[in-house]
N, C-alpha and C positions, 0 to 999 in steps of 0.2 A: 662176557659184555655188558652193560648199563641199557637199560632200556630210556628213549630218549622220549620225550613228550611228541605229540605230534606237531608237529612243523606245517604251518599255513601249506605247504605243497602236497602234505598228506590229507588234510583237510579240505583237500578241493578250491584252498582259494588259486588267484591267479599266481603267476611267479616270474620272477626276471632270471632271465640270463644273465653272468658278470664271466667276464673272461679277463684272468690274473695272470701276470708273468710276475714268476718265480726264478730267482738263481739254479740251476742246473742240481747245485748238492743242496739248497734246502728242498728242492722238489721231492729229489730225493728221501729226503729226509724222512718228509711227509710221506712218500706212497708206503715206505720199508713200516711208518709206525701205525699209519692204517691198514695197514696186511698184518700186522701184528696183536691189532686189536679188533681185528675181523671187521671193517669199516671201509665201503668205499670212499675214495678219494672226495666225493664229492660230500659223503655225510661227515668224515672229519671235517671239513672245511666249513660245513654248516654249523656242527660243534662247536667251533671255534670262533667261528662268526659270535652263536645265542652267547659263549663266557662274555666275548666281548661288550656284548650286548647291554650283560645283564652287569657287567661290572663299571660300565659309565652311564648307566640309567641310576647306578645309585651314588653315586656324585652330588655333591649339595649344589656345587655352581653348574653342574649342567641342568641338574631341575631349575632353578634359579633363570638359565638364559631360555630352556622353552618354557617355562612361564610368560618371561618374557616377551617372546614369538608368541605366546597364545593368545597375549594382552593383545598383541599389535590385529594380529587377524581377527579378533571379534571386534575390534575398534573398526577397520577396514571394511570388516562385514555390516553391521548397523550406518555407519556413514551410506553404501552401497544400497542397501538395506532403504537409507529413508530418500534416498535419491528414487530408484526405482518408486517406491510408495507414491511421492508427489507425483512421477510422470502417468501413474496409471488412477488417482484421485479420483473424483468424480468432478471438481471443482478445481481445478488449473488456476494457477495465479499465475499474474504478470509477475514481471522484473520488478514492477511496482505497487506488486499490494493487490493490484486490483484485478476485480474476478475478471478471468482471458476468455470465459465460457461464454459472457456475458457481451451479445451483439448490440450495436444503437440500434435504436428504437425509434418511429420518426415522432419528428419534435422534440429528441435527444439536439442538444446541444455538439456542434462539430469539437471532436477532441484537438486538446491543444498541443502542441512541437511537436 
């Protein structure tokens, strides 16, 4: 049995539980192979998932799609950051661009509109 790198579960990270449905014949083959490899079903499945992720991660088209999603996330975050910053800035402005925090003083002309 080849030692495997530590997974998130063994490093103390949170884990998610998944339930999968397998045809009986596939489950039987998986169980036999795991037993022959001296692995639990869980470890065999984790290794298969790790291999699948590594294979997909190396594909250039997946890399490009992932970068596009990351760019969208960054753009959205920048927009939200700007919106929040405008809410907490010291000099909020109204939609007309005037200083909304300024209150009319005695002697000011009444606001139009």
